[in-house]
C-alpha positions as CSV (number, residue, x, y, z in Angstrom):
1,M,-40.1,-55.0,70.3
2,D,-37.3,-52.8,71.4
3,P,-37.9,-49.6,73.5
4,A,-36.3,-47.7,70.7
5,D,-38.8,-49.2,68.3
6,S,-41.8,-47.9,70.3
7,H,-45.0,-47.0,68.5
8,T,-45.7,-43.7,70.2
9,D,-43.9,-41.3,72.5
10,E,-46.9,-40.9,74.8
11,I,-47.4,-44.5,75.7
12,A,-44.6,-46.3,77.4
13,L,-44.6,-50.0,77.8
14,S,-43.1,-51.7,80.9
15,A,-40.0,-53.9,80.7
16,E,-42.4,-56.8,81.4
17,E,-44.6,-55.9,78.5
18,Y,-41.6,-55.7,76.1
19,D,-40.5,-59.1,77.3
20,A,-43.9,-60.5,76.8
21,V,-44.1,-59.1,73.2
22,R,-40.6,-60.5,72.4
23,A,-41.7,-63.9,73.9
24,A,-44.9,-63.9,71.9
25,L,-43.1,-63.1,68.6
26,A,-40.5,-65.8,69.3
27,R,-43.3,-68.4,69.8
28,V,-44.9,-67.5,66.4
29,T,-41.9,-66.6,64.2
30,S,-38.7,-68.3,63.3
31,T,-35.6,-66.5,62.2
32,G,-33.7,-69.4,60.9
33,G,-30.7,-68.8,58.6
34,G,-29.7,-65.6,60.3
35,A,-32.8,-63.7,59.3
36,Q,-33.6,-60.6,61.3
37,A,-36.1,-61.1,64.1
38,H,-39.5,-59.5,63.7
39,S,-40.8,-56.8,66.0
40,L,-44.4,-55.8,66.3
41,N,-43.6,-52.5,64.7
42,S,-41.9,-54.1,61.8
43,L,-44.8,-56.5,61.2
44,L,-47.3,-53.6,61.3
45,A,-45.1,-51.6,59.0
46,Q,-44.8,-54.5,56.5
47,W,-48.6,-55.0,56.5
48,S,-49.1,-51.2,55.9
49,A,-46.5,-51.2,53.1
50,L,-48.2,-54.1,51.4
51,V,-51.5,-52.4,51.6
52,D,-50.0,-49.3,50.1
53,E,-48.8,-51.4,47.2
54,V,-52.2,-53.1,46.8
55,E,-54.0,-49.7,46.8
56,E,-51.7,-48.4,44.1
57,G,-51.9,-51.5,41.9
58,Y,-50.4,-54.8,42.9
59,S,-47.7,-55.6,40.3
60,W,-46.7,-59.1,41.4
61,C,-48.3,-62.5,40.8
62,A,-50.9,-64.4,42.9
63,P,-48.2,-66.7,44.6
64,E,-46.2,-63.6,45.5
65,L,-49.2,-62.0,47.1
66,D,-49.7,-65.1,49.2
67,H,-46.1,-64.8,50.3
68,D,-46.4,-61.1,51.0
69,L,-49.4,-61.8,53.2
70,S,-47.1,-63.7,55.7
71,C,-46.7,-60.5,57.7
72,R,-50.5,-60.5,58.3
73,N,-50.5,-64.2,59.1
74,V,-47.8,-63.6,61.8
75,L,-49.8,-60.7,63.2
76,A,-52.8,-63.0,63.5
77,G,-50.8,-65.7,65.2
78,V,-49.2,-63.4,67.7
79,W,-52.1,-61.1,68.5
80,S,-53.8,-63.2,71.2
81,L,-50.4,-63.9,72.8
82,L,-49.7,-60.2,73.3
83,P,-50.3,-58.5,76.7
84,S,-53.9,-57.1,76.7
85,R,-52.6,-53.5,77.1
86,V,-50.3,-53.9,74.1
87,R,-53.3,-55.2,72.0
88,A,-55.4,-52.3,73.2
89,I,-52.8,-49.8,72.2
90,R,-52.1,-51.3,68.8
91,Q,-55.5,-52.6,67.8
92,P,-56.7,-49.2,66.2
93,E,-53.6,-49.3,64.0
94,L,-54.2,-52.9,62.9
95,D,-57.9,-52.2,62.3
96,C,-57.0,-49.2,60.2
97,I,-54.7,-51.2,58.0
98,D,-57.2,-54.0,57.7
99,V,-59.9,-51.5,56.6
100,R,-57.6,-50.2,53.9
101,Y,-56.9,-53.7,52.7
102,R,-60.6,-54.6,52.5
103,R,-61.2,-51.4,50.4
104,A,-58.3,-52.2,48.1
105,T,-59.4,-55.8,47.5
106,I,-62.5,-57.8,46.7
107,P,-63.5,-61.1,48.3
108,W,-63.2,-64.4,46.5
109,P,-66.6,-65.4,45.0
110,D,-68.5,-67.8,47.4
111,R,-66.1,-67.2,50.3
112,P,-67.2,-65.6,53.6
113,E,-65.8,-62.2,54.1
114,D,-64.9,-62.7,57.7
115,G,-63.3,-65.5,59.6
116,A,-59.9,-67.0,60.1
117,R,-57.3,-65.5,57.7
118,W,-60.0,-63.5,55.8
119,W,-57.2,-61.5,54.1
120,T,-56.0,-64.6,52.2
121,W,-59.4,-64.9,50.4
122,R,-59.3,-61.5,48.8
123,V,-58.0,-60.3,45.4
124,P,-56.5,-56.8,44.7
125,R,-59.0,-54.5,42.9
126,R,-56.2,-53.2,40.7
127,L,-53.5,-55.4,39.1
128,E,-50.7,-53.7,37.4
129,V,-48.9,-55.6,34.6
130,E,-46.3,-55.0,31.9
131,T,-47.9,-54.6,28.5
132,A,-46.1,-57.6,27.2
133,E,-47.4,-59.7,30.0
134,Q,-51.1,-59.1,29.3
135,R,-51.7,-62.2,27.1
136,D,-55.1,-63.4,28.5
137,P,-58.2,-61.3,28.3
138,D,-59.2,-62.7,31.7
139,W,-56.5,-62.9,34.4
140,P,-53.0,-61.5,33.7
141,L,-49.9,-63.7,33.7
142,G,-49.3,-64.9,37.2
143,W,-53.0,-64.9,38.2
144,E,-54.3,-67.4,35.7
145,M,-54.4,-70.1,38.3
146,M,-57.2,-68.4,40.1
147,P,-60.1,-70.9,40.4
148,F,-62.7,-68.4,39.1
149,P,-63.0,-65.9,36.3
150,R,-61.7,-62.4,36.8
151,P,-64.5,-60.3,38.4
152,A,-65.3,-57.2,36.5
153,S,-64.3,-55.2,39.6
154,V,-60.7,-56.3,39.3
155,E,-59.0,-53.8,36.9
156,V,-55.9,-54.8,35.0
157,V,-53.8,-51.8,34.1
158,T,-50.5,-51.5,32.2
């Protein structure tokens, strides 16, 4: 996390806190192949953007959603490593995004709604597909590998 990448103008982190955030992120993420390093702000922004997309109607397939959830997986991995003051400052933002995701998704049948990586065991309430891709009356193309029938609360729209 860079000082220029700070979350709010009112709350300044110390140099030690920035160093601790960078160290925590380095422990959890890898930037192999010249990829850009993550910041706490970029991870929260990615999570929020994904939730925006899920709220509007997720238009990708189930494996792509699993990939897209990697930002939330990294946040989960780094969170306990962050300085307590940073967690306290950023927790309301993370909680707000999580609440939005829960509202925009439904839990897998017979899976607990809480626990480790709870976000991976949820399905978007609204799946957006191309008309030509809707071949199955149950799950749309790219979701047919789901191990349960499409719940009535999952809407497929074209």
